[in-house]
C-alpha positions as CSV (number, residue, x, y, z in Angstrom):
1,M,-59.6,-71.0,4.0
2,P,-60.1,-66.9,3.2
3,M,-63.0,-65.3,3.8
4,R,-64.9,-63.5,1.0
5,F,-66.7,-60.8,0.7
6,Y,-69.3,-60.0,-2.2
7,L,-70.7,-56.5,-2.2
8,K,-73.7,-55.0,-3.6
9,F,-73.7,-51.2,-4.0
10,S,-77.6,-51.5,-3.5
11,V,-77.0,-53.0,-0.1
12,I,-74.0,-51.5,1.5
13,P,-73.9,-47.6,1.5
14,I,-70.9,-45.7,-0.1
15,F,-69.7,-44.6,3.3
16,L,-68.9,-48.1,4.5
17,L,-66.8,-48.5,1.4
18,L,-64.9,-45.7,2.2
19,A,-64.3,-46.4,5.7
20,V,-63.0,-49.9,4.7
21,F,-60.8,-48.2,2.0
22,M,-59.2,-45.8,4.5
23,G,-58.8,-48.6,7.0
24,C,-57.0,-50.7,4.5
25,S,-55.0,-47.4,3.5
26,N,-54.0,-46.7,7.3
27,D,-52.8,-50.5,7.7
28,S,-50.6,-50.2,4.8
29,S,-49.0,-47.2,5.8
30,Q,-48.1,-48.6,9.4
31,T,-46.5,-51.5,7.7
32,E,-44.5,-49.3,5.7
33,E,-43.0,-47.2,8.7
34,I,-42.1,-50.7,10.4
35,V,-40.2,-51.5,7.6
36,E,-38.6,-47.9,7.0
37,G,-37.8,-48.1,10.7
38,E,-35.3,-51.1,10.2
39,I,-31.7,-49.9,10.1
40,F,-29.9,-53.1,8.6
41,D,-30.8,-55.9,6.8
42,D,-29.0,-59.4,7.7
43,E,-26.4,-59.0,4.9
44,E,-25.3,-55.5,5.8
45,L,-25.3,-56.4,9.5
46,Q,-22.9,-59.2,8.6
47,Q,-20.7,-56.8,6.4
48,L,-20.2,-54.3,9.4
49,L,-19.6,-57.1,12.0
50,D,-17.0,-58.5,9.3
51,T,-15.2,-54.8,9.1
52,G,-15.3,-54.5,12.7
53,I,-13.3,-57.9,13.3
54,Q,-11.0,-56.8,10.4
55,L,-10.1,-53.7,12.3
56,M,-9.5,-55.4,15.5
57,A,-7.2,-58.0,13.9
58,P,-4.6,-57.9,16.8
59,W,-7.6,-59.4,19.1
60,E,-8.8,-61.9,16.5
61,R,-5.3,-63.1,16.4
62,F,-4.6,-63.1,20.0
63,W,-7.7,-65.5,20.6
64,N,-7.0,-67.7,17.4
65,N,-3.6,-68.2,18.8
66,Q,-4.7,-69.3,22.1
67,F,-7.8,-71.3,20.9
68,S,-7.6,-72.8,17.4
69,N,-11.1,-73.8,17.7
70,F,-12.3,-70.3,18.3
71,K,-13.9,-68.9,14.7
72,T,-14.9,-65.5,14.2
73,N,-17.4,-66.6,11.6
74,Q,-19.2,-68.3,14.5
75,F,-20.7,-65.1,16.1
76,V,-24.4,-64.6,15.9
77,L,-26.6,-61.7,16.9
78,D,-28.0,-62.5,20.4
79,R,-30.0,-59.5,21.5
80,E,-30.7,-55.8,21.0
81,E,-30.5,-53.5,24.1
82,T,-30.9,-49.8,24.8
83,F,-29.3,-47.8,27.4
84,E,-29.8,-44.9,29.8
85,D,-28.6,-41.7,28.1
86,L,-25.8,-41.1,31.1
87,E,-24.0,-37.9,29.8
88,W,-22.4,-35.1,31.8
89,P,-20.2,-32.0,31.1
90,E,-16.4,-33.2,31.4
91,E,-13.6,-32.5,29.1
92,N,-11.2,-35.4,28.2
93,F,-8.6,-35.8,30.7
94,I,-6.5,-38.2,28.8
95,T,-4.4,-35.7,26.9
96,P,-0.6,-36.4,25.6
97,G,1.5,-37.5,28.3
98,N,-1.3,-39.5,29.9
99,P,-0.3,-43.2,30.1
100,F,-3.8,-44.1,28.3
101,H,-3.4,-41.5,25.6
102,P,-1.8,-43.9,22.9
103,Y,-4.8,-46.2,23.3
104,L,-7.6,-43.5,22.5
105,I,-9.9,-44.6,19.7
106,P,-10.5,-41.1,17.9
107,H,-14.1,-40.8,16.2
108,P,-13.6,-40.9,12.4
109,E,-15.2,-37.5,12.0
110,G,-13.4,-35.7,14.7
111,D,-16.3,-35.8,17.0
112,G,-14.3,-36.8,19.8
113,I,-12.7,-39.8,21.2
114,V,-13.3,-43.2,23.0
115,D,-11.8,-44.8,26.1
116,I,-12.1,-48.4,27.1
117,Y,-9.2,-48.9,29.6
118,S,-8.9,-46.1,32.0
119,Y,-11.7,-47.1,34.1
120,K,-10.5,-50.9,34.2
121,V,-6.8,-50.0,34.8
122,T,-5.8,-48.0,37.9
123,I,-2.7,-46.5,38.2
124,P,-1.8,-45.1,41.9
125,T,0.6,-42.8,42.8
126,E,3.2,-45.1,44.0
127,G,3.1,-48.8,43.4
128,K,2.2,-51.2,40.5
129,P,-0.8,-50.3,38.5
130,G,-4.0,-52.8,38.8
131,L,-7.2,-53.6,37.5
132,N,-10.7,-52.8,38.8
133,P,-13.2,-55.7,38.6
134,D,-15.6,-53.2,36.3
135,S,-15.2,-52.1,33.0
136,E,-16.5,-49.0,31.0
137,V,-16.7,-47.8,27.7
138,I,-16.8,-44.0,27.6
139,F,-17.2,-41.4,24.8
140,F,-15.5,-38.1,25.2
141,K,-17.4,-35.9,22.7
142,S,-16.3,-32.9,21.0
143,N,-18.8,-30.9,22.4
144,G,-17.2,-31.2,26.0
145,M,-19.6,-34.0,27.3
146,R,-18.9,-37.4,28.5
147,K,-21.3,-40.3,27.9
148,R,-21.1,-43.8,29.0
149,L,-21.4,-46.2,26.3
150,L,-21.3,-49.4,28.1
151,F,-20.4,-50.7,31.8
152,I,-20.0,-54.2,32.8
153,G,-19.0,-56.1,36.3
154,P,-16.8,-58.5,37.3
155,S,-18.3,-61.2,34.9
156,G,-17.0,-59.4,31.8
157,G,-14.4,-57.2,30.1
158,F,-13.9,-55.0,27.2
159,E,-10.7,-55.7,25.4
160,E,-10.5,-53.7,21.9
161,A,-12.8,-51.4,20.1
162,A,-12.8,-49.6,16.7
163,W,-15.2,-47.0,14.8
164,I,-16.5,-49.3,11.9
165,S,-18.7,-46.0,10.8
166,P,-19.4,-42.4,12.1
167,D,-22.4,-43.8,13.8
168,I,-21.4,-47.2,15.1
169,L,-18.6,-48.1,17.3
170,M,-17.6,-52.1,17.8
171,V,-16.3,-53.4,21.0
172,A,-14.6,-56.8,21.6
173,G,-14.3,-58.5,25.0
174,W,-15.5,-61.6,27.0
175,F,-18.1,-62.8,29.2
176,E,-18.3,-65.7,31.8
177,D,-21.4,-67.7,32.6
178,E,-21.5,-71.3,33.8
179,E,-19.9,-72.9,30.8
180,G,-16.8,-70.7,30.8
181,V,-15.2,-67.6,29.3
182,S,-16.7,-66.9,25.9
183,P,-15.8,-64.0,23.1
184,V,-18.4,-61.1,23.0
185,I,-18.8,-58.5,20.4
186,W,-21.0,-55.1,21.0
187,M,-22.1,-53.1,18.3
188,I,-22.9,-49.8,19.6
189,E,-25.0,-46.7,18.3
190,P,-24.2,-43.8,20.7
191,E,-26.9,-41.3,18.9
192,N,-29.5,-44.0,19.6
193,N,-28.7,-45.2,23.0
194,S,-28.6,-49.0,21.7
195,Y,-26.5,-51.6,21.2
196,K,-26.5,-55.3,19.6
197,V,-24.5,-58.1,21.2
198,F,-23.0,-60.8,19.2
199,T,-22.1,-64.0,21.0
200,N,-19.8,-66.9,20.0
201,P,-20.7,-70.8,20.8
202,F,-16.8,-71.1,21.8
203,H,-16.3,-71.4,25.7
204,T,-13.5,-72.2,27.7
205,N,-12.2,-72.2,31.4
206,Q,-8.6,-71.8,30.5
207,Y,-8.6,-68.1,29.4
208,V,-6.7,-65.8,31.5
209,K,-8.6,-62.6,31.8
210,D,-6.2,-59.9,32.2
211,A,-3.8,-61.6,29.2
212,Y,-4.8,-59.4,26.3
213,L,-4.7,-55.9,28.5
214,K,-1.3,-57.0,29.5
215,K,-0.3,-57.7,25.7
216,K,-2.2,-54.6,24.5
217,L,-1.2,-51.8,27.3
218,Q,2.6,-52.3,26.8
219,G,3.1,-48.7,28.1
220,I,1.6,-49.4,31.3
221,D,3.3,-52.1,33.8
222,L,0.5,-54.2,34.4
């Protein structure tokens, strides 16, 4: 039952009323700040997710062709994370002629390029290329800085990526847990050092973990 106050000005001093009023105003301001701090609502977030999946259509088709019960509309927001601002001076070494150059993801406004393959794939001076157990997403910025956006160990991998806006990069891949391998999507905001993780209920023990990379990187003899 709500608590009711009956105020008589002859009993309660004016300064007390002012204090109550100011306290209510401050509470209102704090609430507005929290609301204004929200970047996306559910509908906008879903639109961004759908856009990213469309831009990564080859990845979606690859999974669908192997597993008919995999559905992209079953992705749900699992959690939000922040990451360390790990950035240092380094020019992009993946220049024309480099085997990874055709697979770079340029920023839509020319602010650099993203590379998700060169850390994973090793190309020795002699012999056949191989795969590292770990994976990394690197942003070579136009100001000459290199920034790590994502890193994952042997339990996961990055397969495809696309910019869905100048501020948001989407990365698709997989993660393995006790139930098997499951597709995962990461929605990264590089300037905020944060990302959202979207998981899918589909799991399988039949997924060949390097299959997509072998199909995608046809210019590299994996």
